[in-house]
C-alpha positions, 0 to 999 in steps of 0.5 A: 604780271601773270598770263592766262595760263599761270596760276593766280597766286602771289602776283595777283594777291595784295601785300603783305602776301605778294607783289609784282616782279621787279623788272629791274634791280638795284644793280642795274646800271643807270643810263647816263643822263645830263644833269639838269637835262629834260630826260632826267626830269621826265624819267627820275626812276632812271636816276640814282638818288645822288644824281637826282639830288644834284639835278634838283639841287636838294639834299636827301637827308636835310631837304630844302631850306624854307627860303628855297622852298618859298622861292620855288613855290613863287616860281612854279606855283602851287601843287594843285591839279586844275581838273578838280577846279571849282564851280563855274556858274557861267558854264552851268548857266550856259548849259541851260540856254544851249538849246534851240527851243530856248533860242526860239523863245528868246526870239519870240520874246524880243519880237513881242516886246518890239511890237509892244505886246508886253503881256505876251513878252512878259509871260515868255520871259517868265518861262525862260527865266523859270527854265534857267533858274530851275536848271541852274539850281539843280545843276549847281546843287549836283556840282556842290555834292560832287565837290563834297565827294571829292577826296583826291588831293591830300590836304596836308603832308609831312615834309622835311625842310632845314632838317626839321619835319613839319606838317604843311599843306600839300599844295605848298610842296615844290620840286626837291622837297623831302616828303615823309610817308606813312600808312594811310597817307595819300601821296601828295605829289610824284616822289622818287623814293629815298628810303622805305621800309616794307612800303606798298602803295595802291595805284589803282586810281592811276594804273587800274591795277587792283593789287598794291605795289611794293616799292623799293628805294634802292632800285634804279631802272633802265627803261625811260618809258617803263609803265607806271605800275612797274616803276617800283622806286617811284610813288605817284600823286593820288595813290595811297600808302597801304603798308610801311613807311618811307621818304621821297624827293618831290620830282613833279607837282601840280599839272606836271604830275602823272595825274595832272597830265591826264587832267590836262588831256581832259582840259584840252580843247578840240580845236583842229591842230596840225600843220595843214590847218590854217588859222582861218579854218581853225576859226571857222571850225570853232564858230561851227562848234560854238553854233552847234553847242548854242543850238543844242545840236551836240548832246544827248539824243533827246537834246538833239531831237528837241533842238531840231524840232524847235528849229522846224517849229520856228520855220513853220511859225514863220511860214504860218505868219506869211500865210496870215499876211498873204490872206490879208494881201500883205496889208500888214497893219497892227492887227494883222501883225499881231494875228500873224505872230499869234499863229506863229506862237501857237505852233511853239510849245512855250512851256515844253522846255520848262516842263522838261527841266522841272520833270528832270529835276524831280527825276534827279531827286528820285535818282539821289534817293537811289544813290546816283548824283546827276551832274547834268539834267540832260543825261537823266533821259539819255541813260534810259536809252542805253544798250550797253553797260561797261562796268568795272569789277572791283567794288562795283560788281563786287564788294571790294573786300576779300573773303576766304572762299575755299580752304584745302588741307593736305589730307584732302579735306575742303572747306567752303564759305557759303552765303557770306554777305559781310566779309568782315563779319565772322558770323556771316554765312557758314563753313561747309566741310567736305572730305574727299574720301567720303561718299557724295551723300556723306561728303558735306556737313555744316558744323560749328566746331573746327575739325581736328585736322584743320586746327594747326592750319587755322592757327597759322593763318591767325598768327601769321597775320597782322590784321585786326578784326573786331566788333566795335572799337579796334584794339591793336595787339602788342605784337602787331607790326607798326607798318601793318595797317592800311585803313579802317572800314566799317561793315555792319558793326564789324571793323577791320584794319590791315591788308585785304588778304590778311583780313580775309584769313583772320575772319576765317580763323575767327569763325572758329573763335580762334585769334592770336590771343586764344592761340597764344594763351592756349599754347603759352607762347609769345611772338619771338620773331617776325620776318615780314613780307618782301616782294623778293621772296613773296612770303611772310613768316612769324616765329612763336616761342613756347614756355617749354622751349619749343618754337613754332614757325608759321609761314604763308605766301605764294605757292612757288615761293613756299614750295622750295622750302617744304620738307615733303615728298614729291607726290605731296608737292604735286598734289599741292600744285594740282589743287592750286591750279584747280583753285586758280581756275575758279578765279581764286587767289591762292596762298600756301600755308606751312608750319614746323616745330623746332627747338628754340634758337636765337639765330631764328630772329636774324636768319630768315633762311634758317627759320623758313627751311624744312617746313611742313605743308598744311594746305592752301587758302583760296581768296576772292572778292565776292560779288555784291548780293544784289549784283546778280539780280541787277545783271539779270534785270539788264538782260531782260531789258535788252541791255548787254553788260560788259565787265572791263577789269584790270584783274586776271582773266580767270578771276574776272571769268569766275565773277562774270559767271557768278553774277550772270554776265556769262551763262548758258543763255549765251548765243554761239556768236556771244560765246565765241569771244565772250572773254578776252584778255585786253592784250588780244583785244588791243592787238586787233585792228578796228576792222577786225573788231568790227568783224566780230559777231559780238563784242567781248563780255569780259575784258581782263587786264584792261588799260585806259586805252582798251576801255576807250577802244571798247567805247569806240567799237560800240559807237561804230555798231550804233550802240549807246553805252554807259561806262563806269570808272573810278581811277584817274586813268578812266577819265578818257573813257568816261568822257568818250562814253555816252554816259560816264558814271564815276564812283563816289566812294572810291573814285578820284576827283578827275574821274568825277570831273569827267563823269555825267553821273556819280554813284554814292555807293559804288554799286552796280545795282544803282546803275540799273536804278538810273536806267529804270528812272531814265526809261520812266522819264522817257515815257513821260516825256513822250506823254507830255510832248504829245499833250503839248503838241496836240494843243499846238496843232489844234490852235494852229488849225483853229487860227488858220481856219479863223482867217475865214471869219471876217468883220465888216471891214474884211479884217480877220477876227481872232477865234482866240485872243493872244492872251487866251493862247498864252493862257492855254499854252502856259497855264492850263497845259504846263501844269498838266504836262508837269503832272504827266511828267510825274507819272509812275513807271509802267509795270513792264518798263524793264521788260522791253528793249531799249527804245530806238535812239535814231527815232527818239521820242517822236515815234511813228505812233506819237506823230500820228496820234498828235495829228489825229487828236489835234485835228479832233480838238481843233475841229471841235473848237472851230465848231464851237466858235462857228456855232455860237457865231452863226447858231440858231439864236438871233443876234441883234448884230451879226458877226459880219457887222462887227468892227474892230473886235480884235482891239476892244469890246463894243456892243457889236462885238458881243457875239464875237466875245461870246464865241471866243469865250465858248471856244476858250472854255472848250479848248481848256476842257479838252486839254484837261481831258486829253491829259488823262487820255494820254496817260496810256497811248492804247488803253481806254481811260475807262479801263486803263489799269485792268491788272489793278482795278476793274469795274464801272468806277475804275476810271475814278481810281485811274484819275486819282492814281496821279494826285498831282495831275488830278489836282492840276486838272481840277484847278484848270477846270475851276480857274476857267470860270473866273477867267470868263466871268470876272468883269474887266479881266474878261473883256479887257485882258482876255477879250471875251465875255460871260456866257450862259447857254453856250456851256451846252456847246462846250459839254457837247464838244467834250463828250464828242472828243472823248468818244472820238479819242476812245474810238481811235484807241479802240481802232489802234488796239484792233488793227495794230495790237491785236496780235501783240497784247504785251505791247498794248499793255506797255 
């Protein structure tokens, strides 16, 4: 292919205008391989068809017999790629329990059942089951959606067996089968071509090359290790026939195809290999990896942080239980054991994992509306912390469809297509003509009619064209070659059939109401002969005969292919060359348009050289794949959010650079360090060692002519710099990079099954802007996770403080009295807190969510501010609960029986336990109401509850609009408030289940605790605003 300094003409243009240069030709001698040898099967492109027939025991004309095909199917198995396997419910289930918090809850559940505390064990069991069910259902639905998007394997194909052509399932193909290919077919297996007529295939999914490749059955190649894209006598499984037809012998099926080999690499385990690794060492390594997976120590930053946090809490729970036992001099009877377990359970946020899963499931639904399917719930949060996005160009940053961007005529006139949003719609955008001979002030005009000097040029690109563009139903004209169509695509109401470059040229002609029908009718002409595109000559010519006897010859093709055929002076040819270089520098793919009129001659039908000699040059056409309209805005949004966008493409470096400038990846805002290596061909990047890459000030923003290994090295380089990156991909060859990246995103419309299998997310619209939507949703989720984790941990710290201080409350037998019963603790943690935390998880995104840099992944959700706040608020809440319990127990009211005279109040109610039960009810009510108020206070970490959204509403009643903004949270607080009363007052339930009783004047204590708590929290926030955010107003308004 071309280098950076070459004109981007035919080698970068889709057929029928261009094709790659053949590295070998049919006259090359084939290497001598042993029939039946491994080399022959591994390199069928190096064998002539006759030798391959002998090697595979088949016939290139008749195919296999049905009996032989059945035998080989039994022997080799079906033609199926295992990477696109069905759903594994077991693996999805294992994904839900592979975290330390779930493991800790399972241990607590088992301990609760062991001491016959069935109520607590049952509630924790319900929490675990809820988490597993929600996660399982969500992930299963995502997998089913991915399954519906998969379109890699060809469901059926035409095969010749026993000299009869039949249609069969692709999975029933075997080596040696003779397969027929036509336009639009997906190649069902790896084939060595036997015959072909004008055949081209799109191998982008396998090689990353965006240009369809012309195929030639008569070529025999020499190099066994020739790159796949250069094996012009082979077609590979999962590629698409874009033009022509042909037949080929199956050389590999299933996992032995090139697609299957890549899929197999993804399926290989990461077990240590090598001669120096013993079996015992390998076993220990697998045990270590399995343990890390089960404990959730491998995964996204949030997964790892929460898993480590859960293990820390579990250790703290054991320590607290030991403190309880030591306070009772290790005389551990049933009550002391239960109390110790209660203190341990109080430090574990049982509902955290369920709230986190449900919040992510809700976020996943929001993502689905934004055209992003999340395969794993955990990556939804992870994508919010990305620092770098590595995106493909074609179809992601761009529309994936060609338009004629510029036209240059021989007289110097230039036409530019501006503001085109629908490449197939001739009415989209406008054409601006510029005459180089005019003054700048008069140079531009937007006119609805075609200039006279451009008429012949436009007629040529319309007639020398096999594409059809129409609004509504497509009707192919009679003179359209049967091998000219590729696929039908709908954009708005316009449809197009044909090669991308031909469609672009046809649309340009239709902007002036010029089509084949109008031209032939006006000239009273008909198609006399056609010389189709061929990669050896890189041009296409059509011959039209007029009734007068004149012949019009129209030619289009690569400049270097048409230039020798021109009848023009050297200065004209030099001008064409100069202008072609100028268009190429803008990233355009250049075609030369030529014409001549001669007298009719029958030799023009068969003699291509005669038809294409003495041509008059008309001008040049520059085509490109335009950016999506929303891409530039999305890239700018990423830059403001502190996210670096990189383009990794298989296209030419000049084309990639032009698009990068147009969408804003490259621009005047680049620093000197960024500009130094902003663009780089993949060959130069691959030539650098890891140390040299690490020595670069900044990694390249544009990498052109990328191979799969280039993308993997780019991800590895980012990881060494501590970056957290997203990688997009659509081809099978992108799968290793998708797996290597922190978040792999596959294309849903044009992506391969193997890529979707390797990815964490799938874009249903293949749009870069959808990635930015995913980042925004991920950041919103991260913010909300911080909010509800803070809320849950405040509750846990308050309860631990309350229960530890509660050891000082002794009954007549010197046994510690529970300030809260076990069921009260579970109620506060699982009923009251869970719905509040879930409401916080549904908070809307802050206005500046994409105006701040990515959060520090090394710190994660547990920032310094969160840690300090949870201890401060937890201390406030715990202290006020202790105050409530002590005040009611030892307050001014004279009890008939004092607290110190009570006995066995942890087991059941008696008259002597009345003060204990009333104190518990007061403490429970105070804790519940303080948790309700806390849910509103932690909506923002610095702003006052009474002035939380000053940019939206102000005034003394703004707090009402603040609490009403999140309706779910509002109703969760309201329900939590109302349900407290029946829990305290319903007979039997209050004394038997919750171990508290009805209260009266004690509500005054509860109200005082709530007012004092709000005052303390507001004072704490005011202190933070004054001390820490005084000079950072933007941070305070985050």
